[in-house]
C-alpha positions as CSV (number, residue, x, y, z in Angstrom):
1,M,29.3,1.7,-30.1
2,A,28.6,-2.1,-30.0
3,L,24.9,-3.1,-29.9
4,I,24.0,-4.2,-26.4
5,T,22.0,-7.5,-26.6
6,D,23.0,-9.2,-23.3
7,I,23.0,-7.9,-19.8
8,S,26.6,-9.1,-19.4
9,Q,27.7,-6.4,-21.8
10,L,26.7,-3.7,-19.4
11,D,29.0,-2.3,-16.6
12,L,26.6,-2.4,-13.7
13,T,28.9,0.0,-11.7
14,K,28.5,2.7,-14.4
15,S,25.8,5.3,-14.7
16,Y,23.6,5.3,-17.9
17,T,21.0,7.6,-19.4
18,A,17.7,7.0,-21.1
19,A,19.5,7.6,-24.4
20,D,21.7,4.6,-23.6
21,Y,18.7,2.5,-22.4
22,L,16.7,3.0,-25.6
23,T,19.5,1.5,-27.7
24,W,19.7,-1.7,-25.7
25,R,18.1,-4.9,-27.1
26,L,17.9,-7.0,-24.0
27,D,15.7,-10.1,-23.3
28,E,15.7,-9.2,-19.6
29,F,13.4,-6.5,-18.2
30,I,15.4,-3.8,-16.4
31,E,14.8,-0.4,-15.0
32,L,17.2,2.5,-14.8
33,I,17.2,4.1,-11.4
34,R,19.1,7.3,-11.1
35,G,21.5,6.0,-13.8
36,K,22.0,2.6,-12.3
37,V,20.7,-0.6,-14.0
38,R,18.3,-2.6,-11.9
39,L,17.2,-6.1,-12.9
40,M,13.5,-6.7,-12.6
41,S,12.1,-9.5,-10.5
42,P,11.1,-12.8,-12.1
43,A,7.7,-12.8,-13.9
44,P,4.9,-11.8,-11.5
45,R,2.8,-14.5,-9.7
46,V,-0.7,-15.3,-10.9
47,R,-2.5,-13.2,-8.2
48,H,-0.3,-10.2,-9.2
49,Q,-1.4,-10.7,-12.9
50,K,-5.1,-11.1,-11.9
51,V,-5.0,-7.8,-9.9
52,A,-3.3,-6.0,-12.8
53,R,-5.9,-7.3,-15.3
54,N,-8.8,-6.4,-13.0
55,L,-7.5,-2.9,-12.5
56,V,-6.8,-2.2,-16.2
57,R,-10.4,-3.5,-16.9
58,A,-11.9,-1.3,-14.2
59,I,-10.1,1.8,-15.4
60,D,-9.8,1.5,-19.2
61,H,-13.5,1.5,-20.1
62,Q,-14.1,4.6,-18.0
63,L,-11.5,6.6,-19.9
64,D,-13.2,6.4,-23.3
65,E,-14.4,10.0,-23.3
66,S,-11.2,11.5,-21.9
67,P,-7.7,12.2,-23.2
68,C,-6.3,9.8,-20.6
69,E,-5.0,6.4,-21.5
70,V,-4.1,3.4,-19.3
71,F,-0.8,1.5,-20.0
72,F,0.6,-1.6,-18.3
73,A,4.0,-3.3,-17.9
74,P,6.2,-3.6,-19.8
75,F,5.9,0.1,-20.6
76,D,8.8,2.5,-20.3
77,V,8.3,5.7,-18.3
78,R,11.2,8.1,-18.6
79,L,11.0,10.2,-15.5
80,T,12.2,13.8,-15.7
81,R,12.4,16.7,-13.3
82,T,11.9,19.2,-16.1
83,T,10.6,19.0,-19.6
84,G,12.6,19.4,-22.8
85,N,16.0,18.1,-21.7
86,G,16.1,15.0,-23.9
87,D,16.9,11.4,-23.2
88,A,20.7,12.1,-22.8
89,Y,19.8,13.9,-19.5
90,I,17.2,11.4,-18.2
91,T,18.7,8.9,-15.7
92,T,15.5,7.1,-14.6
93,V,13.4,4.7,-16.7
94,V,10.8,2.7,-14.8
95,Q,8.2,0.1,-15.8
96,P,5.2,0.7,-13.5
97,D,2.6,-2.1,-13.3
98,I,-0.1,0.3,-14.5
99,C,0.0,4.0,-15.3
100,V,-2.5,6.6,-16.6
101,V,-1.3,9.4,-18.9
102,C,-3.6,12.3,-19.6
103,D,-1.4,14.4,-21.8
104,P,-0.9,12.8,-25.3
105,A,2.2,15.0,-25.8
106,Q,4.0,12.9,-23.2
107,L,3.7,9.8,-25.4
108,D,6.2,8.8,-28.0
109,E,7.1,5.5,-29.8
110,F,9.1,4.4,-26.7
111,G,6.6,5.1,-24.0
112,C,6.0,8.1,-21.7
113,V,8.3,11.0,-21.1
114,G,7.7,12.7,-17.8
115,A,5.4,11.9,-14.9
116,P,2.2,10.0,-15.6
117,N,-0.8,11.4,-13.8
118,W,-1.4,8.1,-11.9
119,I,0.8,5.1,-11.2
120,I,-0.3,1.8,-9.6
121,E,2.3,-0.7,-8.4
122,I,1.2,-4.2,-7.4
123,L,3.3,-5.5,-4.6
124,S,5.2,-8.8,-4.9
125,P,7.4,-10.4,-2.4
126,G,10.6,-9.2,-4.2
127,S,9.4,-5.7,-5.0
128,T,7.8,-4.4,-1.8
129,T,10.7,-2.2,-0.6
130,H,11.5,-1.1,-4.1
131,D,7.9,0.0,-4.8
132,S,7.2,1.5,-1.3
133,K,10.5,3.3,-0.9
134,T,12.6,3.8,-4.0
135,K,9.7,4.2,-6.4
136,F,7.7,6.2,-3.9
137,E,10.5,8.8,-3.7
138,L,11.1,8.8,-7.5
139,Y,7.4,9.3,-8.3
140,Q,7.1,12.0,-5.6
141,E,10.1,13.9,-7.0
142,S,8.9,13.5,-10.6
143,G,5.4,14.9,-9.9
144,V,3.2,11.8,-10.3
145,Q,-0.1,13.1,-9.0
146,E,-1.5,9.9,-7.5
147,Y,0.3,6.7,-6.4
148,W,-1.4,3.5,-5.5
149,L,0.2,0.5,-3.8
150,V,-1.9,-2.6,-4.1
151,D,-1.1,-5.7,-2.0
152,P,-2.8,-8.9,-3.4
153,G,-1.9,-10.8,-0.3
154,L,-3.4,-8.4,2.2
155,K,-6.1,-7.3,-0.3
156,N,-5.6,-3.7,0.4
157,V,-5.1,-0.5,-1.6
158,V,-3.0,2.4,-0.2
159,I,-3.4,5.7,-1.9
160,Y,-1.1,8.7,-1.9
161,S,-1.8,12.1,-3.5
162,L,0.7,14.7,-4.3
163,Q,0.2,17.9,-2.3
164,N,2.8,20.7,-2.5
165,G,5.4,18.4,-3.8
166,Q,4.9,15.7,-1.1
167,Y,2.8,12.6,-1.0
168,E,0.0,12.6,1.6
169,L,-1.8,9.4,2.5
170,R,-5.4,9.6,1.2
171,G,-6.5,6.3,2.6
172,E,-6.1,2.6,2.9
173,F,-8.9,0.4,1.6
174,F,-9.2,-3.2,2.7
175,E,-12.9,-4.1,2.5
176,P,-15.6,-4.0,-0.2
177,G,-16.6,-0.5,-1.2
178,R,-15.6,2.4,-3.5
179,V,-11.9,3.2,-3.8
180,P,-11.7,6.9,-4.7
181,V,-9.5,8.2,-7.5
182,A,-8.2,11.7,-6.5
183,M,-7.0,12.8,-10.0
184,R,-10.4,11.9,-11.6
185,P,-13.2,11.8,-9.1
186,E,-15.7,10.6,-11.7
187,L,-13.8,7.3,-11.9
188,V,-15.3,4.5,-9.9
189,V,-13.0,1.6,-8.8
190,E,-14.7,-1.0,-6.6
191,W,-12.5,-2.8,-4.1
192,Q,-14.2,-6.1,-4.9
193,D,-13.5,-5.7,-8.6
194,V,-9.7,-5.1,-7.9
195,F,-9.4,-8.4,-5.9
196,R,-11.9,-10.5,-8.0
197,G,-10.8,-14.0,-8.4
198,L,-8.3,-14.1,-5.5
């Protein structure tokens, strides 16, 4: 098989697996959604980057005494419905803005295999539908325990928590105060820290 180094070498009508994806050497950032290649939006805007930086700072130092680790894009997450099938059976590879993984066994040299415990997507004009519908459904199906949608424009945080296989809205936060983390109640994320500098 020829080495894939340019997006033009891919047949965008074809379905691929994570095993295929991991062999590609592309300059573009892409995701694999149920086997289909999806080109990522252009580089995020400054306010998106500021919110991402603020969130990683707020979360990372609080995880020092736990097995959990925070990762940020670009970071591949190979979503599975079951464990142990291997990359040839995985058809979804996403790059969440931020994710927290609490099981070190899920990490390998390529990223995360299976559902992270917590995913945060920061909305951009070109990603709102993808993050709030497509990824919402993928993360729910895959068993991501907690999903945050953060909107830098509206300065709000919408939190979903997985209950009996379905996401339930835990709250929407749009003013200064504590933003609760369902999967780790001891974590403290302050709304004003998330949107600092905007």
